[in-house]
N, C-alpha and C positions, 0 to 999 in steps of 0.2 A: 298400524294399518289393519283395518278390518274390512275385508271384501268377501263376498260370498264365495267367489271362485278364485281364491288366491293360493299360490304356492310360495313358500318362504324359506330362505336359507339364512342362517346366522352363524358367523364365525368371529372368533377373537384372534387378533394377530399381534405380534411383537413389532409393530410398525405404526407410526402415527396415522390418525384419521386424515390429517392434511395430506400426507403422502399418498394414501389410497385414493383420495379424491383427485389428486394430481394425475395419477395413472389413468383414472377414468375420464379425465378431461384433456388428455394428450393423445389425439388420434394417431400420431406418428409412432406411438409405442404399442398400439393395439395388436400388431402382428406378434408381439412377444408373449401375449397372455390371453387374448380375448376368446379363443376357442380351444377345446381339447385336441391334441394331436390325434390323427394325422391331418385334421382340418387346419386351415390357415386363413388369416385375414390378408386379402390382397389390396383392399382399398378401404379407407376410413376417413370420414369428415365429421367435424363438429362445429356448429355455430352456436356457442354457449350463451343463449338468451332464450327466454320464453318465445316459442314460435320458430326458433332457429333449427336448422336442419341437423339431424342425426342420421348418419349413413354408415353402414358396415357391409362389405361384401366378403362373405366367407366362401372358400373353395375346398371341396373335398378331394380325397385321394384318387377318385375315379372321374374327376372333371366336373363334379356337381358344383353348382353355384347357388348360393342363397343370398339374395339381396335383402338387406334389412333397412329400409328407409323409414324415417319417422321424424318427429319433432320433439323438442324439449318443451315441457309444460312448466316446470319449476326448477330453479337453481338457487340453492343456498350455499354459497362458497364454503368449501371445506366440510360441509355437513350433509347435503342432500341433493340428489338429482332425480328428477321425474321426467320420463319420456314415454312416448306412445307411438305405436305404428298405425294408429287410427287415422293419422294424417301424414302427408308427406310435406316437403318444403312448401311454403306459401299457404298453408292450411288447406291443401287439396285433400279431400277425403281419400283414404286408401281403398283399394279394391276389397280387401278382407282384413279388418282389424283383428289382431290376435291377443295383444296384451298391452298393458301399461306397466312399465317398470318403475319401481320406487327403490332407490338406493340410498341407504342411510349410513353415515359414517360418524361414529361416536367416539370421542376421545376418552380413554379410560385412565390417562395419566401414565407417567413413566414410559412414554413411547409406545404404549399399547392402545389398541382400538377395538371396537366392535363394528363389524360390517353386517348390515342386514339388507338382503336383496329380496324384494317381493315382486312376483309376477302376478298381476291382477288380470283376470280374463273376463270376457263378457258373458261366458256361459260355461256350463259344466262340461260340455263336449270338448271345448278347447282346452280347459284345464286338464281333463283326463288325457287328452292327446299330448299335452306338454309333459305330463307325468310319464307317459309311455315313451316319449322321446328321450327320457333320462334326465329330467330336470334336476333332481337331487344330485346325481353323480356329476353331470356335466357342469352345472353351475358351481358345484363344489370344487371341481378341478380348476375351473376358471378363477374362482376366488383365491385359491391357493397360489395359482400362477401370478395373479395380480399382486398379491402380497409380496411375492419374491421380487417382482419388478419394482415395487414400491421401495424396497430396501436399497435399490441402486440409485434412487433419486436424491 
């Protein structure tokens, strides 16, 4: 993926790509891994089809709430998920698009996989804001938590 304003994280795990994909497509399990503590997921929905709803509600330790509505753009079972917050369910344009997420799950054999998460932004300002929010650390923690949950599937 080459985008002008993209941030990317790549990790290799001792768990299959299929299991990582399963974790990303099972909203009932998002509360176990989707955000770094002390934040938590209190609601998650996934309609896994192009144009289908993607929604996650994260809540912070001081009552903060971050709604993450969006839609799926591409789904390649076991290999790739692409979603964006540029639209909400029904292709309704969002108030302020921030990113398109591209998640790639590569099978390396012997139960190992490579996970690549890319956050493509519309402009440099949003990309820098995402960096300052802690993209590398936060998405890294989330990836590690996802892999641990995947081991239980």
